[in-house]
C-alpha positions in Angstrom: 138.5 124.1 150.7 135.7 121.7 149.7 132.9 123.0 147.5 129.4 121.7 148.0 126.0 122.4 146.3 122.8 123.1 148.2 119.2 124.0 147.6 117.4 126.9 149.3 114.0 125.7 150.4 111.8 127.9 152.5 114.8 130.0 153.5 116.8 126.9 154.7 119.8 125.6 152.9 119.6 121.8 152.2 122.8 120.1 151.0 122.6 118.2 147.7 124.9 115.5 149.2 125.4 114.2 152.8 127.8 116.2 155.0 130.0 114.1 157.3 130.9 116.7 159.9 132.3 116.3 163.4 130.3 117.5 166.4 130.7 121.3 166.8 132.1 121.9 163.4 131.7 125.3 161.8 130.7 125.9 158.2 131.5 129.0 156.3 129.1 129.8 153.4 130.3 131.5 150.2 127.1 132.3 148.2 127.4 132.6 144.5 124.7 134.4 142.4 123.1 132.3 139.8 123.3 133.4 136.2 120.2 135.6 135.4 117.7 134.8 132.7 118.8 137.9 130.8 122.4 136.8 130.9 121.4 133.4 129.5 119.3 135.1 126.8 122.4 137.2 125.8 124.5 134.0 125.5 122.1 131.5 123.9 120.8 133.3 120.8 118.0 130.9 119.8 117.4 131.0 116.1 115.3 129.1 113.5 117.7 128.1 110.8 115.3 126.3 108.4 111.6 125.9 108.1 110.1 123.1 106.0 106.5 122.0 105.5 106.4 119.7 108.5 109.5 120.5 110.5 111.8 123.3 111.6 115.5 123.3 112.6 116.7 125.5 115.5 120.2 126.3 116.7 121.5 127.9 119.8 124.7 128.4 121.8 125.1 126.7 125.1 125.8 129.2 128.0 129.0 129.1 130.0 128.8 126.5 132.8 131.1 128.3 135.2 130.7 129.2 138.9 127.2 130.3 139.7 125.6 128.8 136.6 123.4 125.7 136.9 124.7 122.7 135.1 122.3 121.8 132.3 121.0 118.3 132.0 118.4 118.6 129.2 117.5 121.2 126.6 113.8 121.4 125.7 112.1 123.1 122.8 108.5 124.1 123.2 105.8 125.9 121.1 103.4 128.3 122.7 100.0 129.5 121.3 96.6 130.5 122.7 95.8 126.9 123.5 98.9 126.5 125.7 102.5 125.3 125.6 103.5 121.9 124.2 106.9 120.1 124.2 108.2 119.5 120.7 111.5 117.8 121.6 114.4 117.5 124.0 118.0 116.5 123.9 120.9 116.0 126.2 123.8 118.3 125.3 127.1 116.4 124.7 130.2 117.1 126.8 131.6 120.5 125.9 128.8 121.2 123.5 128.9 124.8 122.2 126.6 125.1 119.1 123.5 122.8 119.3 121.0 122.0 116.6 117.6 120.4 116.9 115.0 119.5 114.3 111.4 119.3 115.5 108.2 118.2 113.8 105.4 120.7 113.1 101.8 120.2 112.4 100.4 120.8 109.0 98.7 124.2 108.6 96.6 125.7 105.8 97.6 129.4 106.4 100.7 131.4 107.1 101.1 131.6 110.9 103.4 133.2 113.4 104.5 130.8 116.1 106.4 131.4 119.4 109.1 128.9 120.3 110.7 128.6 123.7 114.0 127.1 124.7 114.1 125.7 128.2 117.0 124.3 130.2 116.6 121.7 132.9 119.5 121.5 135.4 120.7 118.6 137.5 118.2 119.3 140.2 115.3 119.2 137.6 114.8 123.0 138.0 113.5 124.5 134.7 115.0 127.7 133.3 113.6 129.7 130.4 116.7 130.3 128.2 115.4 132.1 125.2 112.4 132.6 122.8 111.9 133.4 119.2 108.9 134.1 116.9 108.9 132.3 113.5 106.7 132.9 110.5 105.6 129.5 109.3 104.5 129.1 105.7 101.1 127.5 104.7 101.3 123.8 103.9 99.2 121.7 101.5 98.9 118.0 102.4 98.5 115.8 99.3 98.7 112.3 101.0 97.7 111.4 104.5 97.5 108.1 106.2 96.7 108.8 109.9 95.3 106.8 112.8 91.5 107.2 113.1 91.1 108.2 109.5 90.3 106.3 106.3 93.5 105.3 104.5 94.3 106.3 100.9 93.6 103.8 98.1 96.9 102.0 98.4 97.5 99.1 95.9 98.4 96.0 98.0 100.6 93.2 96.7 101.4 90.2 98.9 100.3 90.3 102.6 100.4 94.0 103.3 97.7 95.0 105.7 96.5 97.8 108.0 96.1 97.2 111.7 93.2 98.6 113.8 95.5 101.4 115.2 96.3 102.6 111.7 99.7 100.9 111.4 100.6 99.2 108.1 102.6 96.0 108.1 103.9 93.8 105.3 102.9 90.7 107.4 100.3 91.7 110.0 99.6 88.1 111.0 103.2 87.0 111.8 106.6 86.8 110.1 107.0 87.5 106.4 107.8 84.4 104.3 111.0 83.4 102.5 111.3 84.7 98.9 108.8 87.5 99.5 108.5 90.5 97.1 105.5 92.4 98.6 104.7 96.0 97.6 102.4 98.7 98.9 101.9 101.4 96.2 100.2 104.8 96.7 97.7 106.2 94.3 99.0 108.7 91.7 99.7 112.0 93.6 100.0 115.5 92.1 102.7 117.8 93.4 101.7 120.5 91.0 102.4 124.0 92.4 104.3 122.7 95.4 107.8 123.4 96.7 110.0 121.7 99.3 107.9 118.6 99.3 108.6 116.1 102.1 107.4 112.7 103.2 107.2 112.0 106.9 106.2 108.9 108.8 107.1 106.7 111.8 108.5 103.2 111.3 110.0 100.2 113.1 111.3 97.0 111.6 112.8 93.6 112.3 114.4 92.1 109.2 117.2 89.7 108.6 120.3 91.9 108.7 121.8 92.5 105.3 119.7 89.9 103.6 116.1 91.1 103.8 115.1 94.6 103.0 112.3 97.1 102.9 112.8 100.0 100.5 110.9 103.2 100.1 110.7 104.2 96.5 109.3 107.0 94.4 108.2 106.9 90.7 108.0 110.2 89.0 106.1 111.0 85.8 105.7 107.2 85.0 109.5 106.8 85.0 111.6 104.2 86.8 111.3 103.6 90.5 114.0 105.4 92.5 115.0 104.1 96.0 115.0 106.9 98.6 115.6 104.8 101.7 116.6 101.2 102.7 115.8 99.4 105.9 117.3 96.1 107.2 118.2 94.7 110.6 116.2 96.1 113.5 115.0 99.4 114.8 112.4 100.6 117.3 109.8 103.3 116.4 111.5 106.3 114.8 110.4 109.5 113.0 111.5 109.6 109.4 111.6 112.6 107.0 112.5 112.2 103.4 113.1 115.1 101.0 111.1 114.8 97.8 111.8 118.3 96.5 113.4 116.8 93.3 109.8 115.8 92.4 108.2 119.2 93.0 105.5 120.2 90.5 105.3 116.6 89.1 103.1 113.6 89.6 104.4 110.6 91.6 103.7 107.3 93.3 105.2 106.1 96.5 106.0 102.5 97.2 107.1 100.4 100.2 108.6 97.2 99.0 109.7 94.2 101.1 112.0 91.6 99.7 113.4 88.5 101.5 115.9 85.8 100.6 115.4 82.0 100.8 116.2 81.6 104.5 115.4 83.2 107.9 112.2 85.2 108.4 111.4 88.0 110.8 108.5 90.2 112.0 108.8 92.7 109.1 108.3 96.4 108.5 105.7 98.7 110.1 104.9 102.3 109.4 102.2 104.8 110.6 101.2 108.5 110.6 102.3 109.1 107.0 102.1 112.6 105.5 103.2 113.9 102.1 103.1 117.7 102.0 104.7 120.8 100.4 104.6 124.5 100.5 102.5 126.2 97.7 104.7 128.0 95.3 104.3 131.8 95.4 
């Protein structure tokens, strides 16, 4: 017996794929009840595993994909508040995925707040299903460095050709490719992390650098000590969200530095970053 899927639209069954049937053929329907929202809720178990100053990590279990259950194409995580519902992130579950984890960005907030998060599944027919929900108590956050579009930038110390574009994006070479033999730095003002815990640095970046020869590093200097490299970038990447853990520097004073270095041959477009935030949770 051949199994076919169909939509029910206005009380009429519409096949999801063409049916090549001879004239006068009879079709026997065996209707299967879809998995209820409550059954999904019992299986999924959405939970917030970790909350940071500017992000949260959620886990859930994928429901069984047997007979009568819609096949899931995309998982979406949303936040709901009095202003409405907004999409935080989505992912495509891998084949046979059972336990799924997703990290999403959160806005900075000055007070402790309760936030409702929703998990939504989208099936192969683009039908949306509410899978589960959870309320999470979010801690207050203090932002100590912000470089955002539409706002005045901090007092960075510029060395070389670092410059800020009109849309708030920083580049080591805003007018073209960086030169050979470059050693250009962009250094933040001195920042106090006094009384903070779980400090993180978040930003978006893209880069086009000579693979394995030219590098942009992100470095931190604590308490007037040596510069420590936290991240290295080479080769190419489109825009990506980056989050770096700076909790080792909690309750100290630091500077942050982006440093581009190139060798004596081959130049590229360089390193770009935007929407930078340095924040932590006030110690209790």
